[in-house]
N, C-alpha and C positions, 0 to 999 in steps of 0.2 A: 445508338439508341438501343436499349433492352426490349424486350419482348413485352413486360409489363407496361413500359413507357408508350410503346407503340399502340398496345390496346387503350390505354387512358386517353392518348391523343385522339384515336378513332372515335372515342365515346363523346370526348369534347367537341369535335367537329360536327358530328351528329346532332348532339344536344344543341349547338350552335345554330344549326339549320332550323330545328324546330323552334327554338327561342326566337329567332329572327322572323319565322313565319308567324309565331303567336303575336309579335309586336306588330305585324303589318296587317293582321285581321281588321282591325277597326278601320284601317283605310280601303280595305279591300271589300269589305261588307259593311258599310256604315248603316247603322240603325239595324241590322239585322236581328230578327226574333230570336234566332238560337245563337248570337254571338257570345254573351257570357258564359253559355255552356261550351261552346266550342273553344273559347278561350281556356277555360279551365281544363277542358281535355287535353288541349296541345300542350299547356304549360305543366300539366301533371305527368303527361308521358316523357316530356324533357327532363322534369325534376327525377322521374324514377330512373330515366336512363343515367343521369350524370350522378345522382345522388344516393342511390340505393346503398353502396357500400358504406358511405359515410354514416347513414342512419344504421345500417348494420353493425358497424363498429361501435357506435354509440350505445345501442342496445346490449350487445355482447359486454361492454365495459360496465355497464349499470349492473348486469347480472353477476358480474366479477367483484362488484364493489369500487370500482374505479370510475366514478360518476363524472367528475369535472375534468374534461378535457376538451381539445378543440374539436373534436368530433361531436361532443355533446353540445358545444356552443353553436355549432353551424346548424346542427340538426334542430335544435330547439328555435333558433332564430328564423330559419325557413320554414318550418312547419307552423309556426306561430304567423308568418305573414301569408301563408295560405288560408289560415282559418279567418284572418281578418279580411280576406278577399283580395289581397295583394299578390296575385298569381305570378305577375311578371317578376316582382320584387323577390318573392320566395325562390323561384327557379334561378334568378340572377345569383342570388346569395351562393347557391350550390354550385353553379357552372364557374362563376369566377373564382369561388374558393378552389375547384379542382384545377383551373388554369393554374394557379399560384401553386398548387401542390405538383403539377407538371413540372414547372420551372423548378423548383426546389429539388425534386427528384432528378432533373437532368443535370443540376449544378452540381449535387453531389456526385452523382455518377461520373461526370466529366473530371471532378476532382480525383476522385478514386482511380480513374482510368488513367490520368496524368500522373499519378504517383506509381501506379501499378506499371506504366511505361517506362518511368525512370528507373524502377526498380525491378525491370523484367529481366531478371538474372537467373531465374530457375532454370536449370538444364533439363532438356527433355530426355536425353538419352546419353549412355557412354559407350563408346566402342572398345570392346575388349575382345582379345583373341581366344576363342573357346574351340577345341577340338581342331586345331589348325586353320580356322576360319574366323575372320574379324565380323562379329556380331554385336547388334545394338541391344543394349539391355538397360533397365531401369537403374538409375545412379544409385538407389539404395541396395542394389544387388551386387555391387562391386565389393569385392573383399579388401581388407586392408593389406598393403604392399603388392597389389595386383597392378599389372601394367595395362594402362588405357592409351589410346591412340587418339589424337585430336588432329582433325583435318582442317586445312584453311578456312576460315569462316565459321567455324563450328565453336560453341561455347564451351569452356574447360568445365567439366562436370563435377570434380573433386579436387580439393587440395592434395598437393604432391610436389615431387621432385622431378625435373627433367632430367631422363636418362638418355634421350636421343633426339636428334633435331635442333634446329636454330629457327627462331621466329620473332615477331613482334606482338605484343597482346594489348588489346584494346581494354583498358581498365576504366573508361569513363564512366559506366553505370556504377561503379563502386566508389570511385575517387573523385568524379567531377571534372577530372582533367582529360583533354584530348590527346596529350602527348604520349604515343605508344611506348610499351616498356619491352626492351630487349631480353629475351631468355635464350638460354642455352644450356647444355649438359651441366647439372649441378646447380642450376637455378631454382629456387622455390616458386612455386605458382599456387595461386589460390583459385577456387571456383568462382564462376561468374564472369570471367575475363574471356574476351573473344580472340580466338587465334587468327591473326590477319593473313599470314602468307605461308610459312613452311609448315611441314608436317611434323607433328611432336609426339614423342612417346613419354608418358608420365607414370613415375610409380607412386601410388596413392600413400598418403600419409595419415589420411583421417576418412572415417566412413562418412557417408553423406548425411547423417544426422548429426555429426559433430564439424561438419565443414564450415566455411565461412559464409557461403550462400545461404545454406540453412539457418544460421544464427542471424544473419542480417534479416531474411525474410521473416524471422519470428519476431525480431525487434519492431519491424515496420507494421506486422499484422497487429501485434498488441499494444502498439503505441496510445492507441484511442482508449485504452482501459485506465491509463493514469490521468484523470482529468485535473485541469486547472481549478484554482478556486472560483475563477470568474465563470466556468462552466457549471461547476456545483452550485454556484449562487443563482444561475439561471434556472436550473432544474428545481431548487428549492423555491424560487421565485414563483415559477410557475404553478406549483403544488398548491400555495396559499392564495396566489394571484386570481386563479381560475374560480374557485369558490366565492372569492370576495366580490368579483365583478357579476357573478349570477345572484348573489344575495342584493347586490346594489341595483341590478336590473329588476329584481323582484320588488323591491321598496320603491324604486321610480315608477313601476307599473300601478302600484296600489295606493301609497301614500298621497301624491299630490290631488288625484281625484277625490279621495276621501277627504282631505283638509280643504281643498278649495272647491269641490264640487264640480270638478272638470268632467270631460268626456273620458270614459275608460279606455275606449279605442285608440285614442289620441296618445294617451300614456303609455299603453301596451305596444303601440308602434315604435314610441321613442325607446322604449325598454329593449325590444327587439334590435333595433339599430344599434343601441348601447351594447348588445352582446357580440354582434358582428365585428364592430370595431375593436372590442377588447379581446379578440383572438390573438394569442401570444406567439403563432407559429413564426413571425420574423425573427424573434428572439431565439425561439427554440432550435431552429435550424441554423440561423447565420453563425451564432457564437461557436458552436462545434465546429461548424464548416470553416470558420476563421483560423483556429488553432490547427486543424487537419491540414489546411492549406500551407500554413507555416512550416509544419513537419514535412510536409511533401516539398516545399521550397527548398528547405534545408537538405534534404535527400539529394536534390539535384547538384549540390555544391559538394557530395561526399561527405556529408555530416548526418549522422544518425541521432535523432532526438527519441529518447525513450518513451516520452509522454509529454502532452501539453502542459502538465504541472512544471515541467523541467524548463521549457519555454517561458512560462511566466516568472519563474525563479531567475532565469538569465536577464529578463528584463529589467529586474530589480537588483542586479548584480553591481556592486559598488567596489568590492575587493577582488582582485585575480591573484591567486597565490601559484607560482610556478616552481615545478622541480627543474633543476638545471640540465643534467646529462640526458641527452636525447630528446629534450623537449625545447629549450633555449639553443642548446648546442648539438651538433650532430651526433654526439656520442661516439665519435671516431677520433683518433689522435692524428695531428699532422704536425710536420716539422715547420716551425714558424721563423726560426733564427740559426744561423749556423755563425759560431763566433771563434775562428781559429786564434791561438796564442801567437803562431807564427806560420807562415806558408799560406796557401790558398784555401778558400772556405770548401772547394770541390774535394781537394784532398783530405780534408778533415772528416768530410760526409762519407767519401769513399772507405776510410779507416773505421768509421762507426758502422757501415753496411756490413764490412767483412766481420768486424767483431761481433755483430748480432745475428748474423746469418743463420746459426743454428737454433735462435729462440724463435719461439711462436707467440711470444708476449705481443699485445697490441702496440705498445711503445715500439718493439723492435721492428714490428711490421711498418709501421709509420716511417722508421728510418730507412728501411730497405725501399720503400716506396718512394721516398723523396730521392733516393740515389737513383733508381730508376734503370739500371744497367745489369746485364747479366754479372753474376758473381762466380768467380774462378775459384771452385772449392779445392783446387790443387794448391792454392796458396795458403791454405788454413791447414796447420799441422796440430794444433792442440786448441781445445775449448775446455774451459773450467767454469762451472756456475758457482758464483759465491752468493749463497742465499741472503737475500736482504739488502745485497750491496751492489751486484751487477756481475760482470763477465771478465775473464782472464783469457786471452785468445792470443795464439801466436800466429801472426800473419807476415808471411814472406821473411820468416826467421826472426822477425822483431815481436816482442812481447806488448800487446795492447791492453791497456785496462779500459773499460767502458762500464760506467756505473754512476751510482750517487756520490755526495761528497764524502760520505763516510769510507767508501771504498779508497779514494785517494788519501784521506788522512791515514787510514791503516798502513798504506803503502809508503807512507812519508814523503808524499809528492806535493810541493808547495803549489797552490793554485788560487785563484781569485773567485770566491763564491758569487754566484750571480744572484741579484736581489729581486729581478723581475719574477713575477707570479707565473707558475707553470711547472712542468716536469722538466728537470735538467739532467741531462747525460754529459758527465765529465769524462774527457778522455787524456790518457797518458802514454806516450810510447817510450819504451825503456826507461821508465821511472821519470820522464820528462812530460810536463804538462802540455797537452797539445791543443786544448780549448774545450768549448762546450757546445751543445746543441740543445735549444729551446724547443719543447714539443709542447703543444697545447690542444684542447678540444675545441674545435672551430665552432663559431657562431653559425646558426642556419642563415640562408640567404635573406630571408625576408623578416627575421626576428625584430630588427630595430624598427621596421615599417609597421610590424603587426602591434608593437607596443604603443606607437604613435596613434595607430588606429583605434586602439583600446581606450586611450584618453579622449579621443575625439567621439567614442562610443558612449561616453559618461563614466568610465571606470575612474574612481578616485584615487586608487592607490594599487601599484603592482609591487609584488613581494615575490622574493626567492628563497626557497628552502634547499638547501644542499648538504650532502655528506662530505664534500670536497673541502680543501683548507679554507682558512680565512683570506689568505691572499689571493687565492684563485676566485673565490666567490665575490670579493671586493673589487676585483679587476673586472669580471662579468658585469657586476652590478653597475659600476661606474661607467662602463662603457655603453650600457643599454640605458641608463638613466632610470634605474629601478628605485623605487622610494624606500624599500628597507631589503636588507640581505641578511640571512641567517645561516651560518656555515657550521661545518664539522657536526651535522646532526645525523643520528642513528634514526632508523625508521619510527622507533618509538618518541625519540625526541621531536620528530616531525609532526606527530599527532598532538603532543602536548603544545606544541608552538601554534599549531593550527587552532586549538582550542582557545589559546590566549587570544589570537586574532579575531575569532568568532565573538568571544565574550565583549572585547573591546568595541566591535562593530555593532553589537546589539545595543550596548550601552548608548551609543551615539544615534543609532537609528534601528529601531527594533524591526522595521520592514525591509531594511537593506539585507542582501544576500552575498555570500562569499563563495567563489568558485575556485577549485583547485584544478590545475592542469599537470598531468604526469604522463609517464609511459603506460600506466595501467597494469605493469607487472611488479614492480618493486614498490609502487606506491598505492596499493590496493587498501591499506586502512585509512590513509589519508583522503583517497577518492570517496571512500564510503562515508567518512565523516563530515565532508564538506557540504553545504547546501547543494552546489551542482558539482559532480565529479566529471572531469573532461578528460578523456583518454586521447592522447596525441600521437599520431602516426600508428594507428592501432590495426591497420590492415592484415588480417589474419592472425590477430593476436587474441587468443581464447580469454585469457586473464583480463586484458583490457575490455573486450566487450562485456564481461561478466561484470566487472567491478564498476565501470562508469555508467553516469546517467546520460552523458552526450558523447558519442564516438567519432572522432575526426579520422576519417579514412586515409589521410596522407599526413607528411611530415611538416605541414605548412602552419606556422603558428598565426598567419595572417587569418586563418578561418575561424579562430576564436572571435576576433572582431565581427566577421561576418555573421556567425550564428547569434551573436547579441543583438546585431542589427535586425536580424530577419525576426528574433524574439519581441524587439521593441515595436516593430512594424506590425507584427501579429497582434500583440496586445492593443496598440493603438486602434487598429481596424476593430477589434471586439468592443472597445469601449465607444467608438463611433457609432457602431450598429445599436449598442445599448441606449445611447444618449438619443439618437436619431429616432428609433421605433419607439421608444417610451414617450418621448417628447411629443411626436405627431399624434400617437394614440390618446395621449391626455387632452390635447387641445381638440381632437374631433370628438373625444368621449363628452366633453364640456358642452361643445357645439351640439352633439346629438341629444344629450339630456335638455338642452333649453330649445330643441325643436328646430335649430338652425342648419341641421346636417341631415338629409334623408338616408334610407338605407342604400340608395345607389352610391351615394357619397361614402358611406361607409364599407360598401365592398370595394369600390376602386381604391379607397385609402388602405385597406387592409392587404390587398394583393400588391399595390404598388409599393407599400412599403417594404413587404417581404421580398419583393423582386430587386429593389434598390438594395437593401442589406444583403441579399445573396450576392449580387454583382460586386459589391464593396468587399465582402468576405473572400471572394475569389481572387482578390488581389494579392492576398497574403502568398498564394502558390506560384507568382510571378517573379523569376529572378533571371538574369542573363548571365552569359559567360563572356568574359573580356581576357584577353592574353597580352597584357603590355610587357613586352621585354622577356616573353618567356615565362614571366610568373602569372600563374593562373589564379583568378580571383573570381568569386561571385558578387554581382551587384544586384541591388534591389531596383526594380522597375516600378 
């Protein structure tokens, strides 16, 4: 509880004691001569104690030209009740309004503290060796390339590369996952992670202002600036709604007694009741709180949403377009088939590994990784790289050709071309065909489940755009059950194709949105053009954090469906609050105008509606973690 909240609670308790005393006076002093004056004095002190700041704010706002707000409504209604001699009701209006304000303040503060706790990744210091001693300095005082020391239990203060030590890092504050990450010399580390056991020495690769933790904190702090249309509507609604109800209250106080000759006091009382009921605080606080809670709930799952407008867009998303490499697939090659023309598969894989030993190409590395045994370089006597075709290598006195079909055709080696999609290495030994090795970019473990979850979340169409070949694109698309696949696209072609998809979607449903999911580095133009740009696996990627509207801090495609479910839950909660608050207020407004609802009913209805709307809004923050079969997912509660 903040200091301000404690002070308000103390005032509420003190005013509550005075209010109770005032209500008991008629029973303690029945028929007392000075009872009316004593009641006035007690309720007036109670009113001043609990309501002076509301009246003061209303007066200041009037002086600045901002007349119609909830402060004005409460001040006018409560002072009017005093003037009519309804002292207890005038004090009650202010007392219970402040009770509602305290609950609102507490709810907002709890939501902010929850997000702050989730994103409590700001490092307090960095350990740097200066003048032969290890000293603690502010992270923004550490120079680029300087060596910092991170002890067990400390937070990594800056992005860098491990140059000494071995440990496990807790990345849960960034990724939403509890599985620690192992690091050793050569490993890249990012700020915000917690060192669990070993002592680490890290060479910084970014200044603190450019580090991952600084960018993430900036995103979280500024996410409330980009408001959803629903939030903007409530702001505009309150701007016109409050003057309208004040005018309505004035007409209610004056017109009926003039037309029907009724008692002015009765109708003024009804008008004041009308003002209390009409206070829009339940809407004004609960709708932004709903979106704020949704953004906080997403951050718990390692998903950063740059504004509530993007949550609203995600809730309306019907088409999701994916990049292939690094998004649906791992972006790393792996041997998926070894097909010898004669002899064993192990012997063919060994020949390929020796032939590719000198190359650092990703395809060569995948072959050596599949072989998985030490390579005796003394057996290799000659290596010749043939540009665009492959390698010619002499292994144990035998000439080995390893490359594409063009290489074997040039050498005049008869072979059987592979028809399966993927990258194929053909091998020949002493001009005799030895077999082929198929290499493919592997699908991510949860890609299939992620696409199924998207369909369940209401996505009508899943599309893939890739620069890879038609055969590879079609194979991936068929295996995943994608609705459309477009292959052999340059970056400019991807933007053009996205424009076509957007145009077709708008023709069918102008309110529907399209999301593009990419790695955030090569796909920046497409990320920027989509209604919602989602950067996949962007942990530590500056380009991804800058280009995207939503940043997934891990490589899990399943989190796309998670953030869409969070968005739809958040929007649903916001609409529930709008319908509930406006519906209840309209009913009681009508009852108040007809004289069927007293100011007591108005006070309790206003505070009760606000309290229930706030409790409902805080549901958006609630998510929980499950880890079925080592696949981590965030589920809504």
